VOBA-1610 file (N, C-alpha, C; in pm, whole numbers, padded with zeros to 5 digits, always signed):
BEGIN
Met-00938+02855+00165Met-01015+02770+00254Met-00978+02637+00268Thr-00948+02602+00373Thr-00981+02477+00374Thr-01092+02388+00455Ala-01103+02269+00407Ala-01236+02187+00410Ala-01271+02182+00613Thr-01143+02203+00688Thr-01230+02245+00814Thr-01281+02367+00872Thr-01251+02472+00777Thr-01350+02581+00787Thr-01431+02589+00729Glu-01447+02507+00641Glu-01579+02510+00539Glu-01708+02457+00604Leu-01665+02350+00712Leu-01761+02272+00752Leu-01808+02288+00910Ala-01962+02297+00909Ala-01985+02321+00989Ala-01957+02222+01150Pro-01904+02286+01213Pro-01840+02175+01362Pro-01942+02095+01417Val-01911+01976+01436Val-01929+01863+01516Val-01909+01863+01690Val-02029+01872+01740Val-02040+01828+01891Val-02015+01700+01949Val-01909+01709+02028Val-01873+01545+02098Val-01892+01578+02241Thr-02005+01502+02292Thr-02099+01465+02414Thr-02037+01372+02500Arg-01912+01337+02469Arg-01862+01178+02528Arg-01796+01201+02667Ala-01747+01162+02760Ala-01662+01233+02810Ala-01489+01209+02798Glu-01423+01307+02765Glu-01304+01311+02661Glu-01251+01427+02676Ala-01150+01418+02655Ala-01001+01546+02649Ala-01050+01545+02479Ala-00930+01720+02486Ala-00956+01730+02322Ala-00896+01620+02176Asp-00802+01553+02261Asp-00704+01436+02226Asp-00808+01290+02221Gly-00883+01289+02258Gly-00994+01176+02292Gly-00980+01124+02149Pro-01066+00998+02145Pro-01060+00911+02079Pro-01169+00949+01961Leu-01247+00995+01969Leu-01333+01039+01911Leu-01314+01154+01825Ser-01286+01244+01895Ser-01252+01390+01873Ser-01124+01370+01764Ser-01041+01290+01798Ser-00921+01242+01737Ser-00975+01186+01570Gln-01067+01144+01578Gln-01120+01033+01492Gln-01197+01178+01360Leu-01253+01253+01459Leu-01345+01352+01335Leu-01203+01459+01285Arg-01134+01488+01368Arg-01049+01594+01334Arg-00953+01544+01195Ser-00919+01383+01192Ser-00855+01324+01107Ser-00909+01312+00993Leu-01066+01360+00983Leu-01119+01345+00854Leu-01118+01496+00848Gly-01106+01606+00880Gly-01152+01706+00820Gly-01241+01803+00928Ala-01273+01736+01071Ala-01402+01783+01114Ala-01360+01915+01206Arg-01408+02013+01232Arg-01411+02090+01324Arg-01475+02039+01480Val-01397+02036+01591Val-01511+01924+01711Val-01518+02105+01819Leu-01632+02020+01862Leu-01674+02123+01967Leu-01706+02017+02081Leu-01611+02045+02200Leu-01587+01947+02317Leu-01735+02004+02448Trp-01882+01958+02401Trp-01922+01974+02536Trp-01960+01829+02620Pro-01882+01808+02705Pro-01897+01678+02775Pro-01996+01684+02859Ala-02117+01615+02818Ala-02222+01621+02907Ala-02229+01556+03028Ile-02133+01430+03016Ile-02141+01328+03147Ile-01987+01306+03168Ser-01933+01261+03315Ser-01822+01223+03306Ser-01822+01106+03386Val-01725+01066+03365Val-01695+00910+03400Val-01587+00860+03506Ser-01602+00810+03642Ser-01507+00873+03754Ser-01557+00719+03802Ser-01442+00676+03905Ser-01401+00554+03951Ser-01520+00518+04040Ala-01549+00396+04062Ala-01662+00394+04147Ala-01593+00322+04272Asp-01617+00317+04425Asp-01620+00263+04541Asp-01600+00121+04475Ser-01476+00092+04511Ser-01414-00004+04425Ser-01425-00160+04528Thr-01478-00141+04608Thr-01471-00278+04742Thr-01580-00382+04647Asp-01698-00362+04643Asp-01752-00439+04543Asp-01722-00532+04431Leu-01657-00434+04380Leu-01595-00487+04250Leu-01483-00583+04250His-01387-00537+04371His-01270-00625+04401His-01306-00749+04490Glu-01397-00723+04545Glu-01427-00896+04593Glu-01504-00984+04509Ala-01565-00904+04397Ala-01608-01021+04332Ala-01465-01093+04260Leu-01406-00981+04182Leu-01315-00997+04126Leu-01175-01114+04214Asp-01196-01092+04350Asp-01093-01149+04431Asp-01144-01317+04404Arg-01285-01335+04352Arg-01311-01451+04381Arg-01364-01515+04266Ile-01286-01435+04148Ile-01355-01461+03964Ile-01361-01587+03921Thr-01302-01675+04001Thr-01312-01857+03946Thr-01440-01921+03977Asp-01512-01774+04091Asp-01663-01868+04101Asp-01752-01815+03999Phe-01706-01756+03887Phe-01811-01738+03805Phe-01725-01761+03659Asp-01820-01836+03574Asp-01847-01870+03432Asp-01790-01780+03313Trp-01912-01664+03362Trp-01860-01547+03229Trp-01878-01466+03308Ile-01829-01332+03233Ile-01793-01193+03281Ile-01873-01081+03153Val-01950-01055+03170Val-02006-00945+03081Val-01989-00789+03072Phe-01904-00757+02961Phe-01910-00569+02946Phe-02033-00567+02920Ala-02074-00429+02902Ala-02192-00344+02832Ala-02095-00161+02807Ser-02032-00186+02824Ser-01939-00051+02765Ser-01806-00089+02821Arg-01709-00006+02702Arg-01583-00012+02721Arg-01507+00056+02854Gln-01620+00121+02914Gln-01526+00211+03046Gln-01530+00090+03130Ala-01617-00025+03111Ala-01581-00087+03251Ala-01488-00178+03274Ala-01431-00156+03129Ala-01294-00275+03109Ala-01200-00224+03257Pro-01134-00107+03193Pro-01024-00109+03261Pro-01018-00084+03431Pro-01106-00073+03539Pro-01110-00140+03653Pro-01123-00289+03647Val-01152-00391+03576Val-01109-00513+03568Val-00981-00552+03532Leu-00927-00473+03411Leu-00843-00540+03387Leu-00705-00519+03453Glu-00735-00394+03544Glu-00636-00321+03662Glu-00631-00439+03774Arg-00721-00475+03755Arg-00749-00573+03886Arg-00693-00735+03862Leu-00715-00788+03704Leu-00723-00870+03655Leu-00628-00832+03488Pro-00519-00819+03494Pro-00440-00821+03392Pro-00438-00958+03277Lys-00445-01027+03360Lys-00468-01193+03266Lys-00616-01248+03277Gln-00676-01278+03184Gln-00771-01340+03202Gln-00791-01472+03229Pro-00835-01487+03344Pro-00867-01632+03400Pro-00899-01733+03317Pro-00841-01850+03303Pro-00827-01940+03228Pro-00966-01969+03153Asp-01058-02033+03263Asp-01177-02056+03220Asp-01299-01966+03258Leu-01256-01845+03254Leu-01397-01730+03233Leu-01375-01704+03083Lys-01528-01690+03056Lys-01576-01702+02898Lys-01636-01507+02905Val-01587-01465+02822Val-01608-01316+02794Val-01712-01285+02686Ala-01837-01190+02707Ala-01904-01169+02652Ala-01899-00971+02629Ala-01912-00947+02538Ala-01912-00787+02513Ala-02011-00733+02427Val-02103-00616+02484Val-02189-00558+02367Val-02168-00513+02234Gly-02031-00473+02236Gly-02009-00375+02097Gly-01849-00424+02057Gln-01840-00388+01940Gln-01692-00437+01901Gln-01593-00368+01954Ala-01638-00219+01982Ala-01585-00120+02071Ala-01504-00181+02212Thr-01608-00245+02254Thr-01557-00301+02399Thr-01493-00394+02321Ala-01484-00489+02292Ala-01435-00602+02251Ala-01309-00590+02215Gln-01307-00459+02145Gln-01183-00457+02087Gln-01012-00388+02214Val-01097-00340+02327Val-01036-00280+02428Val-01015-00380+02501Leu-01070-00526+02502Leu-01021-00659+02581Leu-00918-00720+02500Arg-00959-00724+02355Arg-00850-00847+02327Arg-00714-00706+02296Gln-00672-00603+02287Gln-00548-00538+02294Gln-00510-00537+02400Arg-00539-00623+02530Arg-00473-00656+02629Arg-00481-00828+02685Gly-00498-00912+02598Gly-00440-01028+02539Gly-00602-01074+02556Trp-00692-01065+02586Trp-00842-01144+02627Trp-00912-01191+02501Asn-00931-01309+02550Asn-01034-01349+02442Asn-01203-01296+02479Val-01285-01249+02344Val-01418-01271+02330Val-01487-01363+02308Asp-01566-01406+02404Asp-01632-01576+02335Asp-01814-01476+02251Leu-01795-01391+02328Leu-01921-01393+02257Leu-01935-01190+02263Val-02015-01154+02118Val-02069-00998+02098Val-02164-01010+01989Pro-02265-00973+02021Pro-02388-01002+01930Pro-02387-00911+01831Asp-02435-00938+01721Asp-02431-00880+01589Asp-02508-00721+01582Asp-02572-00711+01673Asp-02649-00581+01704Asp-02572-00538+01827Pro-02546-00412+01836Pro-02472-00390+01979Pro-02520-00334+02058Asn-02607-00391+02136Asn-02718-00329+02231Asn-02785-00455+02307Ala-02786-00401+02456Ala-02801-00465+02575Ala-02894-00622+02537Gly-02980-00591+02461Gly-03117-00655+02463Gly-03078-00790+02334Ala-02993-00762+02227Ala-02917-00865+02137Ala-02782-00939+02229Leu-02732-00888+02331Leu-02656-00965+02392Leu-02746-01084+02481Val-02861-01019+02550Val-02938-01130+02620Val-02954-01239+02521Asp-03006-01174+02411Asp-03055-01298+02317Asp-02954-01426+02247Ala-02830-01329+02224Ala-02712-01434+02176Ala-02670-01492+02273Phe-02728-01484+02463Phe-02677-01583+02548Phe-02764-01701+02531Ala-02895-01686+02500Ala-03024-01736+02526Ala-02957-01932+02521Pro-02917-01916+02370Pro-02864-02081+02361Pro-02769-02134+02468Leu-02658-02031+02473Leu-02573-02068+02563Leu-02542-02092+02726Val-02689-02029+02782Val-02690-02030+02946Val-02785-02133+02957Lys-02719-02219+03072Lys-02804-02359+03102Lys-02804-02285+03235Glu-02895-02354+03370Glu-02946-02281+03459Glu-02877-02289+03564Gly-02834-02170+03592Gly-02757-02182+03688Gly-02606-02127+03684Val-02589-02103+03599Val-02454-02040+03518Val-02411-01941+03552Arg-02273-01877+03644Arg-02283-01763+03716Arg-02208-01643+03623Val-02283-01538+03654Val-02196-01416+03537Val-02176-01276+03667Leu-02076-01239+03604Leu-02015-01139+03651Leu-02080-01006+03581Phe-02130-00927+03607Phe-02117-00821+03519Phe-02138-00658+03616Pro-02000-00621+03586Pro-01921-00523+03632Pro-02009-00357+03558Ala-02070-00268+03610Ala-02183-00204+03529Ala-02158-00042+03542Ser-02210+00028+03514Ser-02214+00170+03504Ser-02323+00207+03625Ser-02282+00295+03703Ser-02349+00337+03880Ser-02531+00352+03795Arg-02524+00396+03659Arg-02644+00383+03562Arg-02727+00302+03470Ala-02620+00167+03507Ala-02680+00064+03445Ala-02808+00055+03421Leu-02890+00016+03319Leu-03051-00034+03259Leu-03045-00161+03316Pro-03144-00221+03343Pro-03170-00353+03407Pro-03196-00452+03281Thr-03156-00464+03148Thr-03206-00500+03090Thr-03122-00630+03054Ile-02965-00600+03067Ile-02873-00740+03075Ile-02906-00788+03197Ala-02881-00778+03326Ala-02939-00822+03440Ala-03058-00919+03484Lys-03176-00791+03413Lys-03273-00921+03463Lys-03278-01027+03345Gly-03273-01000+03169Gly-03264-01088+03066Gly-03189-01231+03089Leu-03076-01185+03166Leu-03027-01310+03190Leu-03057-01419+03285Glu-03108-01333+03417Glu-03178-01391+03540Glu-03280-01503+03438Gln-03384-01428+03377Gln-03497-01456+03321Gln-03419-01611+03215Leu-03330-01619+03182Leu-03258-01720+03100Leu-03214-01843+03181Gly-03192-01802+03408Gly-03154-01886+03421Gly-03021-01865+03483Ala-02942-01771+03427Ala-02830-01683+03484Ala-02841-01657+03692Gln-02713-01692+03709Gln-02697-01608+03858Gln-02604-01485+03811Val-02664-01374+03841Val-02560-01255+03773Val-02508-01190+03913Thr-02468-01161+03961Thr-02358-01056+04059Thr-02311-00935+03979Gln-02433-00820+04003Gln-02384-00695+03903Gln-02337-00618+04010Val-02196-00586+04005Val-02128-00447+04048Val-02116-00344+04005Glu-02090-00228+04069Glu-02066-00093+04002Glu-01905-00101+03993Ala-01855-00082+03871Ala-01700-00037+03802Ala-01712+00026+03774Tyr-01779+00151+03762Tyr-01769+00327+03746Tyr-01849+00406+03747Arg-01882+00503+03761Arg-01970+00595+03814Arg-02013+00680+03691Thr-02116+00704+03648Thr-02164+00810+03513Thr-02246+00926+03586Glu-02163+01082+03591Glu-02235+01148+03620Glu-02248+01287+03544Pro-02319+01388+03560Pro-02345+01490+03482Pro-02234+01582+03511Ser-02156+01639+03407Ser-02002+01698+03382Ser-02068+01843+03389Ser-01985+01974+03419Ser-02003+02055+03420Ser-01967+02141+03306Leu-02102+02151+03215Leu-02087+02219+03104Leu-02065+02407+03115Asp-01967+02449+02974Asp-02020+02600+03000Asp-02115+02620+02932Val-02280+02627+02959Val-02386+02612+02905Val-02374+02768+02866Asn-02299+02891+02874Asn-02328+03011+02790Asn-02262+02984+02660Glu-02173+02961+02667Glu-02071+02910+02564Glu-02164+02783+02452Cys-02231+02685+02491Cys-02314+02593+02419Cys-02426+02680+02342Arg-02516+02788+02456Arg-02601+02868+02418Arg-02551+02936+02327Ser-02458+02977+02294Ser-02384+03087+02253Ser-02380+03058+02069Trp-02352+02909+02066Trp-02303+02828+01961Trp-02436+02790+01892Ile-02547+02758+01992Ile-02664+02750+01944Ile-02726+02859+01885Glu-02750+02980+01933Glu-02808+03118+01904Glu-02753+03157+01727Arg-02618+03125+01701Arg-02579+03095+01584Arg-02601+03022+01484Asn-02659+02912+01530Asn-02731+02853+01449Asn-02613+02779+01360Glu-02488+02758+01407Glu-02377+02687+01304Glu-02351+02554+01338Ile-02424+02476+01411Ile-02348+02361+01458Ile-02403+02254+01326Gly-02336+02151+01319Gly-02362+02081+01176Gly-02393+01940+01265Ala-02321+01871+01314Ala-02400+01742+01379Ala-02371+01746+01554Val-02436+01658+01587Val-02418+01613+01733Val-02422+01522+01768Thr-02295+01439+01859Thr-02289+01273+01816Thr-02271+01273+02002Phe-02326+01138+02002Phe-02395+01088+02105Phe-02361+00932+02141Ala-02273+00875+02278Ala-02221+00791+02267Ala-02253+00684+02336Ser-02350+00772+02433Ser-02409+00680+02542Ser-02555+00761+02540Pro-02666+00678+02645Pro-02827+00756+02657Pro-02800+00823+02780Ser-02677+00839+02864Ser-02651+00949+02971Ser-02639+01091+02900Ala-02513+01044+02755Ala-02506+01168+02743Ala-02600+01268+02659Val-02725+01230+02637Val-02813+01244+02530Val-02939+01339+02693Ile-02932+01240+02782Ile-02998+01299+02895Ile-02967+01371+02947Glu-02852+01406+02997Glu-02771+01525+03057Glu-02749+01607+02971Leu-02713+01613+02841Leu-02734+01702+02733Leu-02866+01832+02763Glu-02938+01747+02710Glu-03048+01763+02752Glu-03096+01835+02882Arg-03063+01805+02983Arg-03113+01819+03110Arg-02998+01983+03134Ala-02905+01986+03081Ala-02789+02108+03107Ala-02898+02203+03022Leu-02884+02140+02875Leu-02908+02275+02778Leu-03059+02344+02852Gly-03140+02271+02928Gly-03330+02312+02944Gly-03390+02245+02773Lys-03505+02197+02792Lys-03600+02148+02656Lys-03543+02231+02552Asp-03598+02377+02568Asp-03613+02481+02478Asp-03468+02480+02379Asp-03362+02524+02465Asp-03240+02482+02401Asp-03187+02354+02328Phe-03244+02291+02407Phe-03195+02117+02356Phe-03241+02081+02194Asp-03402+02160+02212Asp-03462+02149+02083Asp-03449+02229+01988Lys-03405+02362+02031Lys-03298+02422+01920Lys-03197+02424+01853Leu-03145+02349+01893Leu-02982+02266+01879Leu-03034+02193+01735Phe-03145+02101+01750Phe-03131+02020+01665Phe-03232+02075+01523Thr-03284+02222+01553Thr-03330+02313+01399Thr-03241+02272+01289Asn-03117+02252+01315Asn-03015+02210+01167Asn-02918+02117+01179Ala-02884+02096+01312Ala-02771+01972+01368Ala-02832+01849+01380Ala-02786+01811+01280Ala-02806+01606+01312Ala-02751+01558+01431Ala-02856+01518+01498Ala-02849+01399+01612Ala-02735+01234+01534Val-02653+01195+01600Val-02571+01120+01540Val-02582+01015+01674Ala-02622+00902+01678Ala-02654+00813+01802Ala-02519+00690+01744Ile-02433+00643+01858Ile-02363+00547+01812Ile-02470+00391+01817Gly-02546+00354+01865Gly-02607+00267+01871Gly-02795+00279+01897Pro-02850+00183+01894Pro-02968+00191+01929Pro-03061+00214+02033Thr-02973+00192+02137Thr-03026+00230+02271Thr-03038+00416+02283Thr-02889+00429+02245Thr-02890+00593+02255Thr-02983+00659+02178Ala-02977+00574+02034Ala-03117+00616+01955Ala-03252+00654+02042Arg-03222+00535+02092Arg-03423+00558+02142Arg-03414+00660+02230Val-03331+00688+02294Val-03373+00804+02419Val-03410+00943+02346Leu-03314+00956+02221Leu-03307+01080+02125Leu-03459+01059+02085Thr-03510+00941+02058Thr-03635+00970+01962Thr-03740+01012+02081Glu-03742+00971+02211Glu-03825+00950+02301Glu-03824+01112+02387Leu-03713+01183+02328Leu-03715+01341+02322Leu-03739+01401+02191Gly-03802+01330+02111Gly-03865+01420+01992Gly-03767+01461+01901Arg-03647+01409+01912Arg-03546+01424+01783Arg-03564+01269+01690Thr-03528+01300+01582Thr-03514+01171+01442Thr-03367+01176+01440Pro-03313+01061+01549Pro-03164+01053+01526Pro-03102+00929+01364Val-02971+00970+01356Val-02926+00905+01237Val-02808+00795+01307Met-02840+00706+01284Met-02760+00569+01346Met-02621+00541+01313Ala-02502+00564+01349Ala-02355+00542+01351Ala-02343+00415+01238Glu-02255+00427+01138Glu-02262+00286+01028Glu-02199+00188+01082Ser-02121+00206+01213Ser-02130+00111+01317Ser-02087+00127+01429Ala-02112+00020+01526Ala-02164+00090+01648Ala-02014+00128+01712Thr-01970+00154+01701Thr-01788+00230+01741Thr-01763+00365+01698Leu-01647+00407+01768Leu-01654+00562+01790Leu-01598+00618+01640Arg-01558+00528+01551Arg-01465+00514+01414Arg-01624+00526+01351Gly-01666+00410+01359Gly-01867+00470+01287Gly-01923+00565+01306Leu-01946+00612+01453Leu-01995+00775+01469Leu-01914+00899+01406Ala-01782+00925+01381Ala-01688+00999+01324Ala-01728+00973+01161His-01736+00877+01150His-01766+00888+00977His-01910+00927+00960Thr-01988+00882+01017Thr-02135+00903+01012Thr-02174+01030+00984Ala-02101+01092+01106Ala-02086+01286+01127Ala-02088+01303+01055Phe-01924+01343+00991Phe-01839+01373+00924Phe-01961+01395+00757Lys-01991+01240+00681Lys-02031+01225+00557Lys-02186+01297+00626Leu-02274+01308+00689Leu-02399+01407+00740Leu-02289+01576+00675Leu-02201+01607+00745Leu-02135+01717+00717Leu-02147+01764+00559Gln-02064+01657+00500Gln-02034+01702+00348Gln-02198+01685+00310Ser-02217+01597+00343Ser-02387+01603+00260Ser-02488+01747+00252Arg-02450+01799+00356Arg-02501+01934+00376Arg-02455+02042+00325His-02306+02014+00298His-02227+02112+00267His-02230+02173+00135
//
Protein backbone atom coordinates (compact mmCIF):
# COMPACT_ATOMS: atom_id res chain seq x y z
CA MET A 1 0.00 0.00 0.00
CA THR A 2 1.28 3.47 -0.81
CA ALA A 3 1.06 6.59 1.33
CA THR A 4 -1.47 8.08 -1.06
CA THR A 5 -3.97 5.28 -0.36
CA GLU A 6 -3.32 5.14 3.39
CA LEU A 7 -3.87 8.79 4.19
CA ALA A 8 -7.29 10.39 4.24
CA PRO A 9 -7.94 12.78 1.36
CA VAL A 10 -7.61 16.55 1.49
CA VAL A 11 -10.31 18.86 0.14
CA VAL A 12 -9.25 21.85 -1.97
CA THR A 13 -11.95 24.54 -1.96
CA ARG A 14 -10.18 27.22 -3.98
CA ALA A 15 -10.97 27.82 -7.64
CA GLU A 16 -8.46 25.66 -9.48
CA ALA A 17 -8.24 22.73 -11.87
CA ALA A 18 -6.94 19.29 -11.00
CA ASP A 19 -3.41 20.41 -11.89
CA GLY A 20 -3.77 23.70 -9.99
CA PRO A 21 -1.01 24.95 -7.68
CA LEU A 22 -2.47 23.80 -4.35
CA SER A 23 -3.60 20.42 -5.67
CA SER A 24 -0.19 19.86 -7.26
CA GLN A 25 1.59 20.75 -4.01
CA LEU A 26 -0.54 18.30 -2.07
CA ARG A 27 -0.06 15.48 -4.57
CA SER A 28 3.68 16.04 -4.63
CA LEU A 29 3.67 15.41 -0.88
CA GLY A 30 1.71 12.19 -1.32
CA ALA A 31 -1.82 13.33 -0.49
CA ARG A 32 -5.04 12.41 -2.22
CA VAL A 33 -6.97 15.47 -3.33
CA LEU A 34 -10.69 16.10 -3.61
CA LEU A 35 -11.62 19.18 -5.66
CA TRP A 36 -14.57 21.00 -4.11
CA PRO A 37 -14.27 24.47 -5.69
CA ALA A 38 -16.62 26.51 -3.53
CA ILE A 39 -15.94 29.69 -5.46
CA SER A 40 -15.13 30.66 -9.01
CA VAL A 41 -13.00 33.59 -10.08
CA SER A 42 -13.99 35.36 -13.26
CA SER A 43 -13.15 38.53 -15.13
CA ALA A 44 -14.81 41.72 -14.04
CA ASP A 45 -16.17 44.45 -16.26
CA SER A 46 -12.76 45.94 -16.95
CA THR A 47 -13.86 49.46 -17.83
CA ASP A 48 -13.10 51.07 -14.47
CA LEU A 49 -9.88 49.09 -14.06
CA HIS A 50 -8.62 50.02 -17.52
CA GLU A 51 -9.50 53.66 -17.02
CA ALA A 52 -7.55 53.70 -13.76
CA LEU A 53 -4.56 51.91 -15.28
CA ASP A 54 -4.56 54.25 -18.26
CA ARG A 55 -3.87 57.08 -15.83
CA ILE A 56 -1.52 55.09 -13.62
CA THR A 57 0.88 58.04 -13.39
CA ASP A 58 -1.76 59.72 -11.21
CA PHE A 59 -1.06 57.17 -8.47
CA ASP A 60 1.79 56.83 -5.98
CA TRP A 61 0.98 53.27 -4.87
CA ILE A 62 -0.89 50.23 -6.13
CA VAL A 63 -2.10 47.69 -3.57
CA PHE A 64 -2.69 44.00 -4.26
CA ALA A 65 -4.73 42.14 -1.65
CA SER A 66 -4.78 38.88 -3.63
CA ARG A 67 -2.79 37.09 -6.29
CA GLN A 68 -6.02 37.05 -8.34
CA ALA A 69 -5.78 40.83 -8.76
CA ALA A 70 -2.37 40.64 -10.41
CA PRO A 71 -3.17 39.12 -13.86
CA PRO A 72 -5.75 41.74 -14.93
CA VAL A 73 -3.31 44.50 -13.99
CA LEU A 74 -0.28 42.84 -15.56
CA GLU A 75 -2.19 42.23 -18.78
CA ARG A 76 -2.74 45.98 -19.12
CA LEU A 77 0.62 47.00 -17.61
CA PRO A 78 3.28 44.42 -18.55
CA LYS A 79 6.00 46.69 -17.17
CA GLN A 80 5.91 48.42 -13.81
CA PRO A 81 5.66 52.21 -14.18
CA PRO A 82 8.94 53.71 -12.93
CA ASP A 83 7.58 55.82 -10.05
CA LEU A 84 4.82 53.48 -8.91
CA LYS A 85 5.33 51.77 -5.56
CA VAL A 86 3.74 48.39 -4.94
CA ALA A 87 2.25 46.77 -1.84
CA ALA A 88 1.10 43.16 -1.53
CA VAL A 89 -0.75 41.58 1.37
CA GLY A 90 1.27 38.35 1.31
CA GLN A 91 4.35 36.68 -0.13
CA ALA A 92 2.28 34.57 -2.56
CA THR A 93 0.90 37.69 -4.18
CA ALA A 94 4.29 39.39 -4.11
CA GLN A 95 5.83 36.35 -5.81
CA VAL A 96 3.39 36.59 -8.75
CA LEU A 97 4.42 40.21 -9.29
CA ARG A 98 8.15 39.59 -8.90
CA GLN A 99 8.01 36.76 -11.41
CA ARG A 100 6.82 39.34 -13.93
CA GLY A 101 9.66 41.72 -13.11
CA TRP A 102 7.84 44.03 -10.73
CA ASN A 103 9.45 45.30 -7.53
CA VAL A 104 7.33 44.96 -4.41
CA ASP A 105 8.04 47.71 -1.89
CA LEU A 106 5.82 46.63 0.98
CA VAL A 107 4.75 43.20 2.27
CA PRO A 108 3.58 43.08 5.90
CA ASP A 109 4.98 40.42 8.21
CA ASP A 110 1.47 39.14 8.86
CA PRO A 111 -0.36 38.44 5.60
CA ASN A 112 -3.65 40.16 6.29
CA ALA A 113 -5.37 43.41 5.39
CA GLY A 114 -5.08 44.94 8.85
CA ALA A 115 -1.34 44.30 8.96
CA LEU A 116 -0.96 45.93 5.55
CA VAL A 117 -2.69 49.08 6.76
CA ASP A 118 -0.47 49.13 9.86
CA ALA A 119 2.64 48.75 7.70
CA PHE A 120 1.51 51.68 5.59
CA ALA A 121 1.13 53.99 8.61
CA PRO A 122 4.69 55.38 8.65
CA LEU A 123 4.77 55.64 4.84
CA VAL A 124 1.53 57.43 4.05
CA LYS A 125 1.58 61.19 3.73
CA GLU A 126 -1.61 63.23 3.55
CA GLY A 127 -3.03 63.01 0.05
CA VAL A 128 -0.93 60.07 -1.18
CA ARG A 129 -2.79 58.45 -4.07
CA VAL A 130 -3.44 54.71 -3.93
CA LEU A 131 -4.96 52.44 -6.57
CA PHE A 132 -6.61 49.33 -5.14
CA PRO A 133 -7.63 46.71 -7.77
CA ALA A 134 -9.87 44.49 -5.69
CA SER A 135 -12.25 41.55 -5.67
CA SER A 136 -15.97 42.10 -6.13
CA ARG A 137 -16.20 40.91 -2.50
CA ALA A 138 -13.36 42.98 -1.07
CA LEU A 139 -13.78 43.81 2.60
CA PRO A 140 -13.50 47.51 3.50
CA THR A 141 -10.43 47.02 5.72
CA ILE A 142 -7.80 48.23 3.26
CA ALA A 143 -9.62 51.10 1.60
CA LYS A 144 -11.05 52.53 4.82
CA GLY A 145 -7.84 51.93 6.75
CA LEU A 146 -5.70 53.77 4.20
CA GLU A 147 -8.21 56.61 3.97
CA GLN A 148 -8.06 57.03 7.74
CA LEU A 149 -4.29 57.42 7.37
CA GLY A 150 -4.86 60.27 4.92
CA ALA A 151 -4.55 58.44 1.60
CA GLN A 152 -6.79 59.02 -1.39
CA VAL A 153 -7.89 55.52 -2.39
CA THR A 154 -9.35 54.57 -5.77
CA GLN A 155 -10.86 51.09 -5.48
CA VAL A 156 -11.75 49.35 -8.74
CA GLU A 157 -13.06 45.84 -9.37
CA ALA A 158 -10.31 43.71 -10.89
CA TYR A 159 -12.04 40.32 -10.73
CA ARG A 160 -15.25 38.72 -9.55
CA THR A 161 -15.53 36.12 -6.81
CA GLU A 162 -18.74 34.11 -7.16
CA PRO A 163 -20.24 30.84 -5.91
CA SER A 164 -19.25 27.76 -7.87
CA SER A 165 -21.47 24.87 -8.90
CA LEU A 166 -20.43 22.12 -6.51
CA ASP A 167 -21.49 18.51 -6.92
CA VAL A 168 -23.16 18.66 -3.53
CA ASN A 169 -24.36 15.04 -3.63
CA GLU A 170 -20.80 13.82 -4.16
CA CYS A 171 -19.60 16.05 -1.31
CA ARG A 172 -22.28 14.71 1.01
CA SER A 173 -21.37 11.15 0.09
CA TRP A 174 -17.83 11.77 1.33
CA ILE A 175 -19.14 13.50 4.45
CA GLU A 176 -21.41 10.53 5.24
CA ARG A 177 -18.43 8.16 4.99
CA ASN A 178 -16.48 10.38 7.38
CA GLU A 179 -13.26 9.75 5.46
CA ILE A 180 -11.92 13.26 4.86
CA GLY A 181 -8.76 14.23 6.72
CA ALA A 182 -8.51 17.97 6.08
CA VAL A 183 -10.26 20.80 4.25
CA THR A 184 -8.12 23.67 2.97
CA PHE A 185 -9.36 27.24 2.68
CA ALA A 186 -7.41 29.93 0.83
CA SER A 187 -9.96 32.73 1.24
CA PRO A 188 -12.88 33.81 3.43
CA SER A 189 -15.20 33.51 0.41
CA ALA A 190 -14.40 29.80 0.09
CA VAL A 191 -15.48 29.23 3.70
CA ILE A 192 -18.70 31.19 3.28
CA GLU A 193 -19.69 29.52 0.01
CA LEU A 194 -18.88 25.97 1.11
CA GLU A 195 -21.04 26.40 4.19
CA ARG A 196 -23.80 27.88 2.04
CA ALA A 197 -23.62 25.08 -0.55
CA LEU A 198 -23.56 22.20 1.95
CA GLY A 199 -25.91 23.70 4.51
CA LYS A 200 -25.00 24.17 8.14
CA ASP A 201 -25.70 20.58 9.23
CA ASP A 202 -23.47 18.97 6.61
CA PHE A 203 -20.82 21.69 7.00
CA ASP A 204 -20.65 20.95 10.73
CA LYS A 205 -20.67 17.20 10.12
CA LEU A 206 -17.75 17.56 7.69
CA PHE A 207 -15.59 18.81 10.54
CA THR A 208 -16.48 16.06 12.98
CA ASN A 209 -13.10 14.55 12.11
CA ALA A 210 -11.69 16.67 9.28
CA ALA A 211 -9.36 19.54 10.16
CA ALA A 212 -10.12 23.00 8.80
CA VAL A 213 -6.87 24.54 7.54
CA ALA A 214 -6.81 28.28 6.85
CA ILE A 215 -4.20 30.12 4.79
CA GLY A 216 -4.27 33.18 7.04
CA PRO A 217 -5.97 34.97 9.94
CA THR A 218 -8.78 36.56 7.92
CA THR A 219 -9.86 33.17 6.61
CA ALA A 220 -9.40 31.62 10.05
CA ARG A 221 -11.62 34.29 11.59
CA VAL A 222 -14.53 33.35 9.31
CA LEU A 223 -14.13 29.69 10.24
CA THR A 224 -14.13 30.63 13.93
CA GLU A 225 -17.30 32.67 13.46
CA LEU A 226 -18.92 29.55 11.99
CA GLY A 227 -17.98 27.51 15.04
CA ARG A 228 -14.86 25.81 13.72
CA THR A 229 -11.42 25.72 15.34
CA PRO A 230 -9.09 26.25 12.37
CA VAL A 231 -5.46 25.29 12.03
CA MET A 232 -3.37 28.10 10.56
CA ALA A 233 -1.03 27.33 7.68
CA GLU A 234 2.64 27.45 8.61
CA SER A 235 3.02 30.28 6.11
CA ALA A 236 0.37 32.25 4.26
CA THR A 237 1.16 30.64 0.92
CA LEU A 238 -0.33 27.72 -0.99
CA ARG A 239 2.84 25.80 -0.21
CA GLY A 240 2.38 26.51 3.50
CA LEU A 241 -1.27 25.48 3.28
CA ALA A 242 -0.35 22.20 1.59
CA HIS A 243 2.44 21.35 4.03
CA THR A 244 0.28 22.06 7.07
CA ALA A 245 -2.60 19.96 5.77
CA PHE A 246 -0.27 17.07 4.95
CA LYS A 247 1.39 17.17 8.37
CA LEU A 248 -2.05 16.99 9.97
CA LEU A 249 -2.87 13.89 7.92
CA GLN A 250 0.38 12.26 8.99
CA SER A 251 -0.19 13.11 12.66
CA ARG A 252 -3.65 11.55 12.57
CA HIS A 253 -2.62 8.45 10.64
